N, C-alpha and C positions, 0 to 999 in steps of 0.2 A: 350612378354607382359604377365603379370600376373593379376589375378583378384584383385580388391581393392574396397574400400568404397568411397562413394561420398565425394568430397572435395570442390565442388563449382567451380572448374576450370577444364579445359580439362585434361584428363589423356593421356599424350603423350607417345607414344611407341618409341622404338629405334630399329634400324636395322643395320646390317653390311653386307658387301659383301667381299667374299674371293678371293684372287688372287693366281695364280699358284706359289707355292714356297714361299708365304709370308703370313703374318697375315691378319685376317679379319679386315676391317676398314669401316668407315662410307661412304667412297667414293672410287672410283676406276678410276685411270687415270683422275682425276679431275671431274668425274661425280658422283653426289650424288644420293642416293636412294630416291625414292618417296614412301611415306606412304599413303595408301588409306584406309580410315575408312568407314565402312558401318553401317548406322543408327546412326552415330555421336559417340561422346565419351566424353560427359560432364555430362549428366543426368544418373540416375539409369537405368540399363537395360543390355541386352546382345548384344555384338558387334562383328564384324569381321574385321580383319586387314590383309592387304596384302602389302608387300614391293616389289617395282618394280625397276629394273635397266634397263635403256633405251639403254644401250650399249655404247661402247667407241671405240677408234681406234683398240684396240686389243681384245676387249671382246664383245660378242654378248649380246643382251638384255636378261634379265632373270627376273623371278618372283618367289617370295617365296611361300611356302605353306600357305594357309589361316589360320590365328590364331583367335580363338574365346576367348573372355574374358568377364567378367561380372563386372559391377560397382554396388555394393550393397548399400542399404540405410545406411546413417550415423546415429549415435545416438546423438541427441542433449542433452544439459544439461538444466534441468528445475529447476528453483528456485522459492520459494514463501516466502513472508514476511508478517507479521501482528504484529504490535507493541501493539495491544490491547489499553487499556486506561481506563478512568473513565466513568462509566455509564452516558449516556446522553439521553437514550431513542431511539437512532438511531443505525443502524447496523454498525458493525466494519468489513468491507470487507478487504480481503487480496489482495496483489498484486503479480502477477505471471509474470515471464519472461522466454523466451526460448533463449538459446544461440546457434547460428549456428556454423558450423565448421570453419567459418572465424573469430569467436570470437565476432561477433556482437550480442548483446542482445536486445531483443525487446518484446513487449506484444504479438506478434504472429510470426509465421514462415511459409512462403509460404501460407499466408493468413489463417492459422489455429491457433486459440488462445487456450491456455490451459483452462481446466475447473477446477473450485475450488470445493472441497468437504470438508464440515465442520463436525466435530464430537464433541459431548459433552464429556469433560474429557481430560485427559493428553495423550491420544493415539488415533491413527486412527483406531478405532474399534467400533463395535456396529452399530446402525442404523444412517446413515448420516442425518444431519439436512436439512431442506428444503432450507436453504440459510444462509447468514452471520448472526451470532448471535447478539442479542440486549440486552439480560439479563445478569446480573452479574453472573460470573462463569469462569471456565477454559475450553478452547476449543483447538482443534487441526485441522489444515487445511492441505490439500494435493492438489498440482496442477498436473494435468495430461494432457499430450500432446498426442492426438490421433494418430499422425503420418500424413505424407503428401507424396507427390510424391518421394521426395529425402531423407526424414527423417523417421526413425522408431519411434514407439510410445515410450514415456518415461514418468517417474513420478518423482516428486520432493521428497526430504526427508520431512517427516512430521514436521510441525512447531507448537509448542504449545504457546498459548497466553492467557491473562486474561483480563476480563472486571471487573474492581474493583468497589466497592460501593462508593457512594459519602460520603466524610468525612466532618462532620460539624466542623467548626472552631469557635474560640471565637468571630471572627468578625461577624459571623452570628447572634450572640445574640444582636447586636445593630441594627438589621434590623427594618424596619417600623413595622413589625408584633409585634416585642418585645416591641416597644415603644407604640403601641396601647394598650398593656396590662397594661401599667403603669397608675396609678390613677392620674388624673389632679385635681387640687384643685381650689376652689373659696371661697371667703369670703363674707358672707351675714350679713348685719347689718345696724345700724343707726349711725350717721345721713348720709344724702346724700353727705355731703361734705367730707366724709371719703376718704382719699387718697389711691389709690391702692398701695399695697406693705406694707402698715402700718398695723400692727396687734395690735396697742395700743387701748385698750378698755376704758381707763380712764386716764386723765392727768390734769395738771394745766396750766393756762394761764400765760402770762408774768407778770401780776399784781397779780398773786395768785388766780385768779378766776378759778372756776372749769369748765371744758368742759363737755358737756353731755356725760354720759356713753354710750358706744357702746355695744349693745348686739350682739357680733360677734360670728360666729361659722364657722367651716371649714367642707366642705363636698366634696366628690369626684365627678368629672364630668365624663360624658360618654367618653370613649376613642375616640380619633380623628383619623379617617381613614387616613392612609398615613403620619402620623406624622413623621418628620425627627429628632426629638429630644425632649427634655423636656422643651424647651423654649416656647412651645405653651400653657403652663399653664396660666390661666388668673385669675385676681381677680375681683370680681364684688360685688357691694353693692346692697342689695335688697331695 
C-alpha cells in the first residue's frame, strides 16, 4: 500500500500470500486474506494496515508486518465568472464554484465557500475593493478556497470584466422629458365663434358679405408635464 491523495472513496489495499514452491496469490488453498485497517481509510490522515491469513489445511495462520500509509488532501479546482454589464447603480457580483475530485461543481465544498476578492483594473493587483463594484470601469476578480478537511486551499485564475456606461439612443429623444421641452401653441382672438384649428383671420360669406376680422395671434403654452406626444397642443380663443 502506497501513500495517495484523497479521492472521495475508500483507498483499498491489496495483499498476497505465498506458498511453498509457488507464486504469491490473493488466497491459499481457498482461504482469502483479511485486510484490517486502523483509523479507517477514506478521509485524509495516516493509517495502518495489516493482512491476516487465518490458516488452511496445510498452512498455519500468519500475519503481515503492519504497513503505514497516508492519504493527503486533494486539490480542488476553483472557477469564477463575472460577465459585467451596463451601469445600473447596483453591484456586479461574481459567481464562484469549487470542483471536487468526483467532478461535482458547487458553490461550496465540505461546507466551505470560496471568498471573492475584487480589484480595480485589468489585473489582480493593488488594494482590494471592499466588495463587488458598482461604478463604470474595468475590474478583476479572484475566488479563493481556504481549504477543508479533505481539500487543500486553492485559488481561481483571475477574471477581468467591465461595467459599461449607459449609451443614449435616438429613442431616448422622444421621451416625455423631450416632449416637455416642446412649445405648445394656442390661438387667441375674436370672435367667440372662431373654430379651433382654423387660422383664418378674414373671409367672405356665401353671399359675399364680410365676416368680422379676427385679431388672431399665436403664443407658446407652458410645457405639459408627462406629455406623451405633440397631440396635446390646444387652440383657444380669448
